[in-house]
C-alpha positions in Angstrom: -3.8 14.8 -11.3 -4.1 11.9 -8.9 -3.2 10.9 -6.2 -2.0 7.1 -5.5 0.2 6.1 -3.0 0.6 2.1 -3.0 1.6 0.7 0.8 3.1 -3.0 0.7 5.7 -4.9 3.8 8.0 -6.7 1.5 6.2 -9.9 2.1 5.7 -12.1 -1.9 1.3 -11.7 -1.9 3.1 -7.7 -1.6 5.2 -7.6 -4.8 3.2 -10.2 -6.9 0.3 -6.8 -5.7 3.1 -3.9 -7.2 4.1 -6.0 -10.2 1.0 -6.1 -11.2 -2.0 -3.7 -10.4 0.2 -0.4 -9.4 2.9 -0.6 -11.6 0.7 -0.4 -14.7 -1.0 3.1 -13.4 -1.4 5.2 -15.9 -0.1 7.9 -13.2 2.6 7.8 -11.1 2.5 5.8 -8.3 4.4 6.5 -4.4 5.3 3.5 -3.4 5.8 3.0 0.4 7.2 -0.2 1.5 5.8 0.3 5.7 8.7 -2.5 6.6 11.2 -0.2 5.8 9.2 2.6 6.3 7.6 2.5 9.4 7.7 5.7 10.6 4.6 5.9 8.1 2.2 3.4 9.5 0.1 5.5 11.2 -0.4 7.5 8.0 -1.5 4.9 6.4 -4.0 4.0 8.9 -5.0 7.0 9.0 -5.8 6.7 5.2 -8.4 3.7 5.6 -5.5 1.1 5.2 -6.8 -2.0 7.4 -3.7 -4.7 6.0 -0.9 -4.4 3.1 -1.0 -4.8 0.2 -3.4 -1.0 -0.3 -3.6 0.8 -2.9 -5.4 4.2 -1.7 -6.0 7.0 -5.1 -7.1 10.2 -3.6 -8.6 9.0 -0.5 -9.8 5.9 -1.4 -8.6 2.9 -0.8 -9.0 -1.1 -1.9 -7.5 -3.7 -0.7 -5.2 -6.5 -3.0 -5.8 -10.0 -1.2 -4.1 -10.2 1.7 -0.5 -10.1 3.2 -0.2 -8.6 6.4 -2.5 -6.9 8.6 -1.8 -2.3 9.3 -1.1 -3.9 12.9 2.1 -6.4 12.2 3.8 -4.0 11.4 3.7 -1.9 13.8 
């Protein structure tokens, strides 16, 4: 089974991407709101996430639109 994690900051761009992309994948997607789970920012960064919203599937990062740089969430 693939592992998918959707990182976002809760902004309108992120919420739109969640509803448009993450909610439509066949496999379950772990959704991480970095504004509420700031302890996971380092994890996102180590996964290669540079901005949110971003979807990481099996270690491959897909940056979706541009809501905020990850550095803004530190």
